[in-house]
N, C-alpha and C positions, 0 to 999 in steps of 0.2 A: 565428379563427386563437389556441389557447392556446398556448400558450409554457410552458416552463419554466425557469426560473431555474439558470443550478450557479457555484457560488462556490470556486473551486482556490484555496489558502491550502497556500501556500509559503514558507519559510523569508529567498527570494531577493524570489521571484517569484510573484509572481495571478493567478487571467485570472478574468477574470464570461464563461462564456458560455453565450446561448441559444438554445434548442432549442424543435422538436417531435414528438410520435410519434404513429412512425405501425406498427402492430401494435403486434408486435415491435421493434422497429430504432424512430433518431430520425435527421433530418436539423439540421444544425446551421444554423443562420442568422445566427447570427455571436457575438461572440466583442472582447473588450477582458479585453489584459493590462497587468497592471502593477510596479512596482514594490515586496515593501512595507514595506509602512512596523510599519517594525519596535522602534519606540520610540514608538509612537503607537497607537494600536489603537483611540479614536473617532475618531483623521482617517485608518482602513484605512476606520471602517465608512458614516462616511460616503464616504466614493469610492465606494464598492458601493454606497449608495441614489442616488447622484448618477447616473450612469450607470447602472443598468436603471434610473427618470424620464426618463432620458433617451435612451433606446434608446425605450419603449415612446412615449415625447412625437412621435418622431416618424414607428416607425408602428404608422400606430390601428389599423391592426385586424387593433392584436396584444393578446393577451389572458393578461394573467399566470393560474399555471396554482396554483405551486407555485415553490418556494427552496430547492433541498439545496448544501451548504456540508459539503465536504470538506478536512479537515484535520488534520499529521500530535498523534497523543498526549503527554502526557495531555490529556483530554475527561472534561466527567458531557456526556452526549448527551444527557439526560432533559429539563437543567436551561436547556443548551446553556448551557451554557461555555464554555471558551481551557483551562486550567488548567499555563499558564506547563509548552509544547515545550522542549526541546531547543533548536529552532532561534529559536524566539519567546516565549526567561525573558521578559519583559513585556510577557507578553497575560497575568495572571494574571488565572481569576478573570472572566477577559474574558468579555459577555453578549453576547454574536451575532447572537444571537434575539432576547429582548423589540426592541433597537431597525428589522430587518426584519422582526418581525409587524407593531407601530406604525402602522409608518411602507406597505404594502402592505396586510397582510387576506389574506394570504394560509397558507396551509401554511409551514410554518418548519422545515427538521430539521436537525440537524448529526451527521455519521460523522465518529472518525479513518478515519484514508484508505485501511487494509488493511481494515478495513472496505466504503467507498461502495467500494476497489477491485471489494470480493469483488462486491458489489449488478452493479458493469457487469459481468466479465465475464459474471458464473453468468448475465446477463435477457439479453446479449451478444452477448454474445463467445466463448473455450473451454469454456465450464461451461454455455453455453445448454444449458437440457434433467434438466440431473441433479437430483438426489432432494437426492445429499451432496454440498459442495462446498470444498477450501479452498484459497484463494488466498494463498500467501506473496510481498512486497516481495521479499524478496533484493536490496535496492537497498543506501541507503542505512544505513538500518539491516534489521532484518529483523522482520515483522507480517506476522501473519496474518486475517484474516476467513475467520468459519466460516456457508461455509448451514448448517444443519444439521435437515431434514423441509423440503423450502423457504422455511426462513424463516431469519431474521439472524438471529447469538446474541451475542449482543453481552457475559453473564452481568451479575451484579446489581451492579454495580458497573459495567457499560461497560470491565472491562478481561478478559472474557475474548478470544484471541486474542495473548498475546503471550510468540510461543513466544521472541525473541528469551532472554529471559530463561534461558531454560534452560540449569542448566549440563556441559557436553560433555566438561570436564577439569576436575580443578578447577588446570591451569598451562593457561595461554594468551593468544589475544589475548586485551586489552581490550572487551569491547564491552557496551551494555545494564548498565550499571554491576556486570560480574562476569568479572576476567577467565576462560579457555576458558569463554566463553558458546557456547550454538549463534549469539548473531551475531556473535560475539567471530572469529567462524571462518567464518560466513555470510555476511558484508557488501561492500557497500566495500572502508566501512573500516574491518575486520575482515581483510577482505584483504590489505589493505595493513597495518595492525601484523606481519601475521604476514610479507606478504615484508621488513616490517623486521628484525623476527626474524631473514631468514633469509642473509639477505644481510652483515647483520652479524658472523655466525659464520662463510659463507665469508671473506669481505676477512679475518676472523682467520686464516685458513686460508690465504692469500693466494690466492684466487677471487678472482680480479671475474666477478659474476653483470653479464651485458647492463644490466640492470634499475638495475646502483649501481651502476658504475665505480668509484668512490673510497666512502670516509666522504664526504664535504659531501654525496653524494645522499643519502643519505639520509636526508634529513628533506622529498625529492621521489617519495616514490618513492608510485609510489597505482596502484592493481587498476588502472587505464590502463593503467599502463608494465608493470607484469608483465604485460601480453595481448598488449600488442606486442613485447616480449621476448620469451613464448612464438609466437606465433607465428612469431620471426623464430627457433622453432628454442631458444634456449637455455632449458635443463637442472631450474637450478635455476626457471625459472618451473613449470614443465610438477609437478615434483614441488608447487611449493602447487596448482598446480591438481587436482590426483591429495586432495590432503588434504579441500582445499575440498571436496570432490567423496563427502569420505568423509562429512562430519561432516555435509555437507549428506546423507546414503541415511540414516544417522542420525540424524540429527535427522524424516528423511521417516519411519520408521520404526519413532518414536513415538505420532506425529498419525496413522498407519494403526491403528495396535496399539488408540493410543483413540478410536479417533471411525471408523470400519468406512470410508471413504469413496469414492464410485466414484469422485473426480477431485479428479487434485495439481493448481492452473493458477500458477504460477512466474512471477516477472515481469523486470525487468528478468538484471541478470543472466545467469541461467537461458540465456533468447532469445537472447542469447552466447556463449554461453558453452557450451549443449548441446551438443555431439561429444566436445570435451574435460571435462565433468562428467559423464556418469554413462558414462560402465565402471564407476571409481568410486565413484558411486551406485550402478547394480544391484546391485554382487557388495555389498556392502554391504544391502542393501535383498535379498538373499537373504541375508543371514545374520540380521538381529536381523529381520526384520518377518513376524507371525506369516504360510502361505504362504495358508491364504485367505482373507485379504487385502489381500495383496500384491496376489494375482489377480485381486482386483477392480476393484484401483484402478487409476487412468491418471491419470500423470507426465506433466505435455504444460506448452508455454510461454505463456504469455500473448499471447491473442491481438485485444487490439485499438492495439498498439503505442505511439506517443509522445502518441497521442492520448484516452491511460489516464487521467486526469484532468482533460481537460475529461469525456468521459463515463461519472465515477467520479460525481461532482456531481451530473451528469444525473442520472444514477440515483436520487440526493437526496431531490431533487427526487420525483419520480413514483412516491421510496415512504412519502414526505410527503405526497401526496393518495392514496396508497390505500392509507397507511390512516385517514385523513380520511372518505374515504368509507365502509372496510369497521365502521370507529366511525360511523356515520348507521346502520350499514346496522343494526349488530350493536342498537340507541339502537330502532328502531322497529322491528326483533323484537318485541322488550324490552315495545313497549309495546302493539308491539295482543297481545302473549300476557295481560301484562296490564286 
């Protein structure tokens, strides 16, 4: 049985998944979760290798096909280097490719989490069958994975899709190194910061929103607490999500006008708050995006749910194997022509 290994690396937790492919779908066979060794990269890699070896020694009918790794950027995907992501600052120029390749001798590939999730949703989720698709994370941060002409587009330095860095306003919530950025308005952290700004103004006016009744609670505001207040009918929470929906619409308009996708798949917060966000998002799209491109593009929530990180890492592993196979076919064809 051919088995793909997927390693999903997060700032606090990692998971090593084992799966086999069935036509266009996959079957998960096993999974091991662990705490991320944020200050010991070598120890983390040794743990991954040990887990993989242990599982294959126990399952003698398994044959290792490839290994895919999904991790937050920045990365050098071509060299297999992790370049001090914000949640893993000690992992500086950390070579995850070489030790895994030496240990197992199979195709190994590293991709940033947005690209990996794009691969997963395109091959097995909401974007299945699309030629041109964009995936937006819309979680802790805001990043994009781009599927263009049935291929993952990573850019010259593997930095394509960093849409969270786009500045929407000169002033606004801070995100991805900028005030007023797309990530500042449309991410979990950005929504929390916007909530603090709005709550502070409200408290100064003698008003107490449900998600922040006094100044001591300002530090505890989160996107979750604002969403809970929204469900209870809090007017300021509704205003905040209207603002988020508006800027989401602006960001989508830019992407639609430039890339002309047939689908944009949005993860995390959008799936939970779609009904709330859609009104302002669609109003803004009507005003900002080119009509022909807008009408050709469907905007949908991600469909792989809480397991999207596992699907993402496995999808990278499948791509690693297919890319090697395709490269071998091209080489063979050139040799035959020669």
